[in-house]
PDB file of N, CA, C and O in Angstrom:
ATOM      1  N   MET A   1     117.922 109.325  84.037  1.00  0.00           N
ATOM      2  CA  MET A   1     118.894 109.348  85.115  1.00  0.00           C
ATOM      3  C   MET A   1     119.934 108.260  84.851  1.00  0.00           C
ATOM      4  O   MET A   1     119.600 107.130  84.495  1.00  0.00           O
ATOM      5  N   SER A   2     121.181 108.625  85.032  1.00  0.00           N
ATOM      6  CA  SER A   2     122.257 107.682  84.731  1.00  0.00           C
ATOM      7  C   SER A   2     122.382 106.627  85.831  1.00  0.00           C
ATOM      8  O   SER A   2     121.967 106.854  86.968  1.00  0.00           O
ATOM      9  N   PRO A   3     122.956 105.472  85.486  1.00  0.00           N
ATOM     10  CA  PRO A   3     123.133 104.417  86.492  1.00  0.00           C
ATOM     11  C   PRO A   3     124.004 104.853  87.677  1.00  0.00           C
ATOM     12  O   PRO A   3     123.773 104.430  88.810  1.00  0.00           O
ATOM     13  N   GLY A   4     124.995 105.692  87.413  1.00  0.00           N
ATOM     14  CA  GLY A   4     125.836 106.173  88.501  1.00  0.00           C
ATOM     15  C   GLY A   4     125.056 107.036  89.490  1.00  0.00           C
ATOM     16  O   GLY A   4     125.284 106.971  90.698  1.00  0.00           O
ATOM     17  N   LEU A   5     124.140 107.841  88.968  1.00  0.00           N
ATOM     18  CA  LEU A   5     123.320 108.690  89.827  1.00  0.00           C
ATOM     19  C   LEU A   5     122.341 107.857  90.653  1.00  0.00           C
ATOM     20  O   LEU A   5     122.079 108.167  91.815  1.00  0.00           O
ATOM     21  N   VAL A   6     121.808 106.808  90.051  1.00  0.00           N
ATOM     22  CA  VAL A   6     120.905 105.908  90.781  1.00  0.00           C
ATOM     23  C   VAL A   6     121.656 105.222  91.916  1.00  0.00           C
ATOM     24  O   VAL A   6     121.139 105.107  93.027  1.00  0.00           O
ATOM     25  N   LYS A   7     122.885 104.763  91.634  1.00  0.00           N
ATOM     26  CA  LYS A   7     123.690 104.138  92.692  1.00  0.00           C
ATOM     27  C   LYS A   7     123.994 105.119  93.816  1.00  0.00           C
ATOM     28  O   LYS A   7     124.045 104.734  94.985  1.00  0.00           O
ATOM     29  N   MET A   8     124.198 106.389  93.463  1.00  0.00           N
ATOM     30  CA  MET A   8     124.470 107.384  94.485  1.00  0.00           C
ATOM     31  C   MET A   8     123.260 107.567  95.400  1.00  0.00           C
ATOM     32  O   MET A   8     123.404 107.620  96.621  1.00  0.00           O
ATOM     33  N   TYR A   9     122.075 107.663  94.812  1.00  0.00           N
ATOM     34  CA  TYR A   9     120.870 107.837  95.623  1.00  0.00           C
ATOM     35  C   TYR A   9     120.595 106.607  96.487  1.00  0.00           C
ATOM     36  O   TYR A   9     120.161 106.734  97.632  1.00  0.00           O
ATOM     37  N   ILE A  10     120.844 105.426  95.945  1.00  0.00           N
ATOM     38  CA  ILE A  10     120.666 104.200  96.730  1.00  0.00           C
ATOM     39  C   ILE A  10     121.645 104.175  97.906  1.00  0.00           C
ATOM     40  O   ILE A  10     121.280 103.766  99.008  1.00  0.00           O
ATOM     41  N   SER A  11     122.878 104.610  97.677  1.00  0.00           N
ATOM     42  CA  SER A  11     123.843 104.647  98.788  1.00  0.00           C
ATOM     43  C   SER A  11     123.452 105.698  99.820  1.00  0.00           C
ATOM     44  O   SER A  11     123.717 105.508 101.007  1.00  0.00           O
ATOM     45  N   PHE A  12     122.828 106.806  99.404  1.00  0.00           N
ATOM     46  CA  PHE A  12     122.318 107.787 100.361  1.00  0.00           C
ATOM     47  C   PHE A  12     121.224 107.180 101.235  1.00  0.00           C
ATOM     48  O   PHE A  12     121.149 107.473 102.429  1.00  0.00           O
ATOM     49  N   ILE A  13     120.379 106.341 100.651  1.00  0.00           N
ATOM     50  CA  ILE A  13     119.351 105.653 101.432  1.00  0.00           C
ATOM     51  C   ILE A  13     120.005 104.740 102.464  1.00  0.00           C
ATOM     52  O   ILE A  13     119.545 104.670 103.604  1.00  0.00           O
ATOM     53  N   GLY A  14     121.070 104.041 102.080  1.00  0.00           N
ATOM     54  CA  GLY A  14     121.798 103.193 103.013  1.00  0.00           C
ATOM     55  C   GLY A  14     122.418 103.986 104.149  1.00  0.00           C
ATOM     56  O   GLY A  14     122.351 103.570 105.305  1.00  0.00           O
ATOM     57  N   MET A  15     123.023 105.130 103.829  1.00  0.00           N
ATOM     58  CA  MET A  15     123.616 105.959 104.878  1.00  0.00           C
ATOM     59  C   MET A  15     122.551 106.555 105.787  1.00  0.00           C
ATOM     60  O   MET A  15     122.755 106.666 106.996  1.00  0.00           O
ATOM     61  N   GLY A  16     121.416 106.938 105.214  1.00  0.00           N
ATOM     62  CA  GLY A  16     120.322 107.462 106.025  1.00  0.00           C
ATOM     63  C   GLY A  16     119.770 106.420 106.978  1.00  0.00           C
ATOM     64  O   GLY A  16     119.442 106.731 108.123  1.00  0.00           O
ATOM     65  N   SER A  17     119.666 105.176 106.506  1.00  0.00           N
ATOM     66  CA  SER A  17     119.175 104.123 107.399  1.00  0.00           C
ATOM     67  C   SER A  17     120.193 103.818 108.501  1.00  0.00           C
ATOM     68  O   SER A  17     119.807 103.425 109.601  1.00  0.00           O
ATOM     69  N   MET A  18     121.490 103.995 108.221  1.00  0.00           N
ATOM     70  CA  MET A  18     122.493 103.845 109.279  1.00  0.00           C
ATOM     71  C   MET A  18     122.333 104.924 110.347  1.00  0.00           C
ATOM     72  O   MET A  18     122.431 104.640 111.540  1.00  0.00           O
ATOM     73  N   ILE A  19     122.091 106.148 109.922  1.00  0.00           N
ATOM     74  CA  ILE A  19     121.904 107.241 110.878  1.00  0.00           C
ATOM     75  C   ILE A  19     120.653 107.009 111.713  1.00  0.00           C
ATOM     76  O   ILE A  19     120.669 107.202 112.929  1.00  0.00           O
ATOM     77  N   LEU A  20     119.556 106.590 111.056  1.00  0.00           N
ATOM     78  CA  LEU A  20     118.323 106.318 111.791  1.00  0.00           C
ATOM     79  C   LEU A  20     118.505 105.169 112.781  1.00  0.00           C
ATOM     80  O   LEU A  20     117.968 105.210 113.888  1.00  0.00           O
ATOM     81  N   SER A  21     119.256 104.154 112.386  1.00  0.00           N
ATOM     82  CA  SER A  21     119.475 103.032 113.305  1.00  0.00           C
ATOM     83  C   SER A  21     120.338 103.457 114.487  1.00  0.00           C
ATOM     84  O   SER A  21     120.128 102.983 115.604  1.00  0.00           O
ATOM     85  N   LEU A  22     121.305 104.341 114.259  1.00  0.00           N
ATOM     86  CA  LEU A  22     122.121 104.848 115.365  1.00  0.00           C
ATOM     87  C   LEU A  22     121.261 105.600 116.372  1.00  0.00           C
ATOM     88  O   LEU A  22     121.410 105.412 117.579  1.00  0.00           O
ATOM     89  N   ILE A  23     120.367 106.445 115.886  1.00  0.00           N
ATOM     90  CA  ILE A  23     119.477 107.200 116.775  1.00  0.00           C
ATOM     91  C   ILE A  23     118.526 106.259 117.507  1.00  0.00           C
ATOM     92  O   ILE A  23     118.276 106.428 118.700  1.00  0.00           O
ATOM     93  N   ALA A  24     117.996 105.263 116.790  1.00  0.00           N
ATOM     94  CA  ALA A  24     117.072 104.322 117.416  1.00  0.00           C
ATOM     95  C   ALA A  24     117.762 103.467 118.477  1.00  0.00           C
ATOM     96  O   ALA A  24     117.168 103.177 119.516  1.00  0.00           O
ATOM     97  N   ILE A  25     118.994 103.063 118.232  1.00  0.00           N
ATOM     98  CA  ILE A  25     119.729 102.285 119.225  1.00  0.00           C
ATOM     99  C   ILE A  25     119.994 103.126 120.465  1.00  0.00           C
ATOM    100  O   ILE A  25     119.892 102.630 121.587  1.00  0.00           O
ATOM    101  N   TYR A  26     120.335 104.398 120.268  1.00  0.00           N
ATOM    102  CA  TYR A  26     120.554 105.275 121.423  1.00  0.00           C
ATOM    103  C   TYR A  26     119.287 105.385 122.267  1.00  0.00           C
ATOM    104  O   TYR A  26     119.334 105.223 123.486  1.00  0.00           O
ATOM    105  N   PHE A  27     118.153 105.660 121.617  1.00  0.00           N
ATOM    106  CA  PHE A  27     116.912 105.780 122.367  1.00  0.00           C
ATOM    107  C   PHE A  27     116.518 104.460 123.023  1.00  0.00           C
ATOM    108  O   PHE A  27     115.988 104.447 124.134  1.00  0.00           O
ATOM    109  N   SER A  28     116.775 103.366 122.343  1.00  0.00           N
ATOM    110  CA  SER A  28     116.433 102.063 122.894  1.00  0.00           C
ATOM    111  C   SER A  28     117.234 101.759 124.156  1.00  0.00           C
ATOM    112  O   SER A  28     116.698 101.208 125.118  1.00  0.00           O
ATOM    113  N   ARG A  29     118.500 102.113 124.154  1.00  0.00           N
ATOM    114  CA  ARG A  29     119.352 101.767 125.296  1.00  0.00           C
ATOM    115  C   ARG A  29     119.220 102.726 126.463  1.00  0.00           C
ATOM    116  O   ARG A  29     119.297 102.304 127.617  1.00  0.00           O
ATOM    117  N   TYR A  30     119.021 104.012 126.188  1.00  0.00           N
ATOM    118  CA  TYR A  30     119.116 105.002 127.262  1.00  0.00           C
ATOM    119  C   TYR A  30     117.825 105.726 127.601  1.00  0.00           C
ATOM    120  O   TYR A  30     117.735 106.313 128.680  1.00  0.00           O
ATOM    121  N   LYS A  31     116.820 105.714 126.733  1.00  0.00           N
ATOM    122  CA  LYS A  31     115.635 106.533 126.983  1.00  0.00           C
ATOM    123  C   LYS A  31     114.358 105.725 127.216  1.00  0.00           C
ATOM    124  O   LYS A  31     113.509 106.128 128.010  1.00  0.00           O
ATOM    125  N   PHE A  32     114.218 104.592 126.532  1.00  0.00           N
ATOM    126  CA  PHE A  32     112.964 103.844 126.586  1.00  0.00           C
ATOM    127  C   PHE A  32     113.062 102.670 127.548  1.00  0.00           C
ATOM    128  O   PHE A  32     114.150 102.195 127.875  1.00  0.00           O
ATOM    129  N   THR A  33     111.880 102.211 127.996  1.00  0.00           N
ATOM    130  CA  THR A  33     111.800 101.012 128.823  1.00  0.00           C
ATOM    131  C   THR A  33     110.652 100.149 128.315  1.00  0.00           C
ATOM    132  O   THR A  33     109.771 100.626 127.600  1.00  0.00           O
ATOM    133  N   GLY A  34     110.675  98.872 128.693  1.00  0.00           N
ATOM    134  CA  GLY A  34     109.580  97.965 128.381  1.00  0.00           C
ATOM    135  C   GLY A  34     109.491  97.603 126.910  1.00  0.00           C
ATOM    136  O   GLY A  34     110.498  97.397 126.234  1.00  0.00           O
ATOM    137  N   PHE A  35     108.240  97.531 126.432  1.00  0.00           N
ATOM    138  CA  PHE A  35     107.988  97.104 125.054  1.00  0.00           C
ATOM    139  C   PHE A  35     108.585  98.070 124.039  1.00  0.00           C
ATOM    140  O   PHE A  35     109.090  97.645 123.000  1.00  0.00           O
ATOM    141  N   LEU A  36     108.531  99.356 124.329  1.00  0.00           N
ATOM    142  CA  LEU A  36     109.067 100.359 123.406  1.00  0.00           C
ATOM    143  C   LEU A  36     110.573 100.179 123.212  1.00  0.00           C
ATOM    144  O   LEU A  36     111.094 100.413 122.122  1.00  0.00           O
ATOM    145  N   LYS A  37     111.261  99.765 124.262  1.00  0.00           N
ATOM    146  CA  LYS A  37     112.697  99.511 124.177  1.00  0.00           C
ATOM    147  C   LYS A  37     112.987  98.359 123.219  1.00  0.00           C
ATOM    148  O   LYS A  37     113.889  98.446 122.386  1.00  0.00           O
ATOM    149  N   ILE A  38     112.223  97.291 123.344  1.00  0.00           N
ATOM    150  CA  ILE A  38     112.427  96.117 122.484  1.00  0.00           C
ATOM    151  C   ILE A  38     112.062  96.423 121.037  1.00  0.00           C
ATOM    152  O   ILE A  38     112.786  96.046 120.116  1.00  0.00           O
ATOM    153  N   ALA A  39     110.945  97.105 120.842  1.00  0.00           N
ATOM    154  CA  ALA A  39     110.495  97.432 119.485  1.00  0.00           C
ATOM    155  C   ALA A  39     111.482  98.364 118.785  1.00  0.00           C
ATOM    156  O   ALA A  39     111.757  98.192 117.598  1.00  0.00           O
ATOM    157  N   THR A  40     112.012  99.342 119.502  1.00  0.00           N
ATOM    158  CA  THR A  40     112.977 100.262 118.919  1.00  0.00           C
ATOM    159  C   THR A  40     114.284  99.548 118.590  1.00  0.00           C
ATOM    160  O   THR A  40     114.902  99.829 117.563  1.00  0.00           O
ATOM    161  N   ALA A  41     114.704  98.638 119.446  1.00  0.00           N
ATOM    162  CA  ALA A  41     115.933  97.894 119.189  1.00  0.00           C
ATOM    163  C   ALA A  41     115.779  96.998 117.961  1.00  0.00           C
ATOM    164  O   ALA A  41     116.693  96.912 117.141  1.00  0.00           O
ATOM    165  N   VAL A  42     114.650  96.342 117.830  1.00  0.00           N
ATOM    166  CA  VAL A  42     114.414  95.485 116.664  1.00  0.00           C
ATOM    167  C   VAL A  42     114.409  96.322 115.385  1.00  0.00           C
ATOM    168  O   VAL A  42     115.009  95.935 114.383  1.00  0.00           O
ATOM    169  N   LEU A  43     113.734  97.463 115.422  1.00  0.00           N
ATOM    170  CA  LEU A  43     113.709  98.358 114.264  1.00  0.00           C
ATOM    171  C   LEU A  43     115.115  98.833 113.916  1.00  0.00           C
ATOM    172  O   LEU A  43     115.490  98.882 112.744  1.00  0.00           O
ATOM    173  N   ALA A  44     115.888  99.182 114.938  1.00  0.00           N
ATOM    174  CA  ALA A  44     117.242  99.682 114.713  1.00  0.00           C
ATOM    175  C   ALA A  44     118.123  98.622 114.063  1.00  0.00           C
ATOM    176  O   ALA A  44     118.846  98.917 113.112  1.00  0.00           O
ATOM    177  N   TYR A  45     118.069  97.406 114.562  1.00  0.00           N
ATOM    178  CA  TYR A  45     118.913  96.367 113.989  1.00  0.00           C
ATOM    179  C   TYR A  45     118.448  95.949 112.591  1.00  0.00           C
ATOM    180  O   TYR A  45     119.270  95.557 111.763  1.00  0.00           O
ATOM    181  N   MET A  46     117.157  96.027 112.322  1.00  0.00           N
ATOM    182  CA  MET A  46     116.677  95.757 110.961  1.00  0.00           C
ATOM    183  C   MET A  46     117.169  96.835 109.995  1.00  0.00           C
ATOM    184  O   MET A  46     117.566  96.527 108.871  1.00  0.00           O
ATOM    185  N   LEU A  47     117.144  98.098 110.431  1.00  0.00           N
ATOM    186  CA  LEU A  47     117.668  99.174 109.594  1.00  0.00           C
ATOM    187  C   LEU A  47     119.165  99.015 109.355  1.00  0.00           C
ATOM    188  O   LEU A  47     119.652  99.289 108.258  1.00  0.00           O
ATOM    189  N   MET A  48     119.891  98.578 110.368  1.00  0.00           N
ATOM    190  CA  MET A  48     121.337  98.392 110.210  1.00  0.00           C
ATOM    191  C   MET A  48     121.645  97.252 109.244  1.00  0.00           C
ATOM    192  O   MET A  48     122.573  97.352 108.442  1.00  0.00           O
ATOM    193  N   ILE A  49     120.883  96.186 109.315  1.00  0.00           N
ATOM    194  CA  ILE A  49     121.073  95.074 108.373  1.00  0.00           C
ATOM    195  C   ILE A  49     120.747  95.518 106.956  1.00  0.00           C
ATOM    196  O   ILE A  49     121.472  95.184 106.019  1.00  0.00           O
ATOM    197  N   LEU A  50     119.656  96.271 106.790  1.00  0.00           N
ATOM    198  CA  LEU A  50     119.296  96.800 105.471  1.00  0.00           C
ATOM    199  C   LEU A  50     120.396  97.699 104.926  1.00  0.00           C
ATOM    200  O   LEU A  50     120.747  97.603 103.749  1.00  0.00           O
ATOM    201  N   ALA A  51     120.938  98.564 105.757  1.00  0.00           N
ATOM    202  CA  ALA A  51     122.014  99.462 105.325  1.00  0.00           C
ATOM    203  C   ALA A  51     123.253  98.669 104.919  1.00  0.00           C
ATOM    204  O   ALA A  51     123.909  99.006 103.933  1.00  0.00           O
ATOM    205  N   GLY A  52     123.573  97.631 105.661  1.00  0.00           N
ATOM    206  CA  GLY A  52     124.723  96.807 105.308  1.00  0.00           C
ATOM    207  C   GLY A  52     124.543  96.103 103.975  1.00  0.00           C
ATOM    208  O   GLY A  52     125.475  96.036 103.174  1.00  0.00           O
ATOM    209  N   ILE A  53     123.350  95.578 103.735  1.00  0.00           N
ATOM    210  CA  ILE A  53     123.075  94.915 102.457  1.00  0.00           C
ATOM    211  C   ILE A  53     123.169  95.907 101.308  1.00  0.00           C
ATOM    212  O   ILE A  53     123.735  95.597 100.259  1.00  0.00           O
ATOM    213  N   ILE A  54     122.615  97.100 101.503  1.00  0.00           N
ATOM    214  CA  ILE A  54     122.688  98.120 100.454  1.00  0.00           C
ATOM    215  C   ILE A  54     124.132  98.492 100.164  1.00  0.00           C
ATOM    216  O   ILE A  54     124.523  98.590  99.001  1.00  0.00           O
ATOM    217  N   MET A  55     124.923  98.700 101.193  1.00  0.00           N
ATOM    218  CA  MET A  55     126.317  99.081 100.984  1.00  0.00           C
ATOM    219  C   MET A  55     127.109  97.971 100.281  1.00  0.00           C
ATOM    220  O   MET A  55     127.926  98.252  99.403  1.00  0.00           O
ATOM    221  N   ILE A  56     126.873  96.731 100.659  1.00  0.00           N
ATOM    222  CA  ILE A  56     127.566  95.619  99.993  1.00  0.00           C
ATOM    223  C   ILE A  56     127.179  95.557  98.521  1.00  0.00           C
ATOM    224  O   ILE A  56     128.039  95.366  97.661  1.00  0.00           O
ATOM    225  N   LEU A  57     125.892  95.718  98.223  1.00  0.00           N
ATOM    226  CA  LEU A  57     125.455  95.684  96.831  1.00  0.00           C
ATOM    227  C   LEU A  57     126.032  96.832  96.015  1.00  0.00           C
ATOM    228  O   LEU A  57     126.427  96.640  94.866  1.00  0.00           O
ATOM    229  N   VAL A  58     126.083  98.017  96.598  1.00  0.00           N
ATOM    230  CA  VAL A  58     126.616  99.175  95.874  1.00  0.00           C
ATOM    231  C   VAL A  58     128.117  99.007  95.627  1.00  0.00           C
ATOM    232  O   VAL A  58     128.600  99.289  94.530  1.00  0.00           O
ATOM    233  N   VAL A  59     128.848  98.555  96.632  1.00  0.00           N
ATOM    234  CA  VAL A  59     130.290  98.418  96.484  1.00  0.00           C
ATOM    235  C   VAL A  59     130.650  97.317  95.500  1.00  0.00           C
ATOM    236  O   VAL A  59     131.515  97.509  94.645  1.00  0.00           O
ATOM    237  N   PHE A  60     129.998  96.167  95.611  1.00  0.00           N
ATOM    238  CA  PHE A  60     130.367  95.042  94.754  1.00  0.00           C
ATOM    239  C   PHE A  60     129.730  95.079  93.366  1.00  0.00           C
ATOM    240  O   PHE A  60     130.037  94.227  92.532  1.00  0.00           O
ATOM    241  N   SER A  61     128.853  96.045  93.100  1.00  0.00           N
ATOM    242  CA  SER A  61     128.301  96.141  91.739  1.00  0.00           C
ATOM    243  C   SER A  61     129.304  96.782  90.796  1.00  0.00           C
ATOM    244  O   SER A  61     129.119  96.729  89.580  1.00  0.00           O
ATOM    245  N   GLY A  62     130.340  97.373  91.314  1.00  0.00           N
ATOM    246  CA  GLY A  62     131.416  97.905  90.487  1.00  0.00           C
ATOM    247  C   GLY A  62     131.114  99.270  89.938  1.00  0.00           C
ATOM    248  O   GLY A  62     130.044  99.830  90.177  1.00  0.00           O
ATOM    249  N   PRO A  63     132.065  99.805  89.197  1.00  0.00           N
ATOM    250  CA  PRO A  63     131.875 101.135  88.614  1.00  0.00           C
ATOM    251  C   PRO A  63     130.897 101.102  87.434  1.00  0.00           C
ATOM    252  O   PRO A  63     130.679 100.064  86.809  1.00  0.00           O
ATOM    253  N   THR A  64     130.326 102.253  87.158  1.00  0.00           N
ATOM    254  CA  THR A  64     129.423 102.347  86.002  1.00  0.00           C
ATOM    255  C   THR A  64     130.230 102.686  84.766  1.00  0.00           C
ATOM    256  O   THR A  64     131.341 103.206  84.869  1.00  0.00           O
ATOM    257  N   ASN A  65     129.687 102.398  83.616  1.00  0.00           N
ATOM    258  CA  ASN A  65     130.381 102.628  82.342  1.00  0.00           C
ATOM    259  C   ASN A  65     129.960 103.958  81.727  1.00  0.00           C
ATOM    260  O   ASN A  65     129.407 103.998  80.628  1.00  0.00           O
ATOM    261  N   GLU A  66     130.222 105.020  82.433  1.00  0.00           N
ATOM    262  CA  GLU A  66     129.872 106.329  81.874  1.00  0.00           C
ATOM    263  C   GLU A  66     130.926 107.347  82.142  1.00  0.00           C
ATOM    264  O   GLU A  66     130.786 108.501  81.739  1.00  0.00           O
TER     265      GLU A  66
END
């Protein structure tokens, strides 16, 4: 597998974690109460931070030589 293809799959993981965090934040704010609300919010923000780190790494790693 080429390095460009690996970067593409890694960026898909970052975008997927952004989508999951968006859904988790929605459920945390509008559907859940109590401990489940806090746990979902923590999970959502951890996923968003992970997605941001992945996107920064993919963007700043530059183009591949292929």
